[in-house]
C-alpha positions in Angstrom: -60.0 61.1 31.7 -59.8 60.7 28.1 -62.6 59.6 25.8 -62.4 57.7 22.9 -63.0 58.3 20.1 -62.3 62.0 20.7 -65.2 64.5 20.8 -66.3 65.7 17.2 -64.9 62.5 15.7 -66.7 60.0 14.0 -68.5 57.4 16.4 -67.5 54.0 16.7 -70.7 52.9 14.8 -70.0 54.8 11.8 -66.7 53.6 11.7 -67.9 50.2 12.0 -70.6 51.1 9.0 -67.3 52.6 6.9 -65.2 49.7 7.5 -68.4 47.2 6.2 -68.6 49.2 3.4 -64.9 49.0 2.4 -65.0 44.9 2.8 -68.3 44.8 0.8 -66.5 46.7 -1.9 -63.4 44.3 -1.6 -65.6 41.2 -2.1 -67.2 42.9 -5.1 -63.6 43.2 -6.7 -62.7 39.5 -5.5 -66.3 38.0 -6.8 -65.6 40.1 -10.3 -62.0 38.8 -10.5 -63.3 35.1 -9.6 -66.0 35.2 -12.3 -63.7 37.1 -14.7 -60.3 35.4 -14.6 -60.4 32.3 -12.3 -63.7 30.7 -13.9 -63.0 30.7 -17.4 -59.2 29.1 -17.0 -60.8 26.5 -14.7 -63.4 25.6 -17.5 -60.4 25.5 -20.3 -58.5 23.5 -17.8 -61.4 21.1 -17.0 -62.1 20.7 -20.6 -58.6 19.8 -21.2 -58.1 17.5 -18.7 -61.7 15.7 -19.8 -60.3 15.2 -23.3 -57.0 13.8 -22.0 -58.7 11.4 -19.8 -61.3 10.5 -22.7 -58.0 9.8 -25.0 -56.7 7.5 -22.3 -59.9 5.7 -21.5 -60.2 5.3 -25.6 -56.6 3.9 -25.7 -57.5 1.3 -22.6 -60.4 0.0 -24.2 -58.7 -0.7 -27.4 -56.0 -2.5 -25.5 -58.7 -4.6 -23.8 -60.5 -5.1 -26.9 -57.2 -6.0 -29.0 -56.0 -8.6 -26.2 -59.5 -10.2 -25.9 -59.4 -10.6 -30.0 -57.0 -13.4 -29.5 -58.7 -15.5 -26.8 -61.1 -18.1 -27.4 -63.8 -16.4 -25.3 -66.9 -15.0 -26.7 -66.5 -10.9 -26.5 -69.3 -8.4 -25.8 -70.2 -6.6 -29.0 -68.7 -3.1 -29.4 -71.1 -0.2 -28.8 -72.1 0.9 -32.4 -71.0 -1.9 -34.2 -74.1 -4.7 -34.3 -73.3 -8.2 -33.7 -74.0 -10.2 -37.1 -77.4 -11.6 -36.7 -76.4 -14.7 -38.8 -73.8 -16.1 -36.5 
C-alpha cells in the first residue's frame, strides 16, 4: 500500500502553505499592476469623458437658450448673468 505524499517529502500542510504564499505573491503583483497601470488610465479616460460630456451639455444649453430667445415667453436668467433690475 502506497502513501501520499511519499515519506521524506513535503507534508500536505507545507505544500498548502507554499501554494498560499505563491497566490499571495501573485495578488501583490496584480494589485501593483492595477495601481500603476490601470487606475491612471481610467482616470485619464474619465477626465476626457467628463470634458466631452461637459462640452455636449454646454452646446445643448446654448441650443435651448437660442431656441427660447425667439419665443414670446419669459426666460429664466442665465447663471452668472444678473437680471437687469430696471425692467
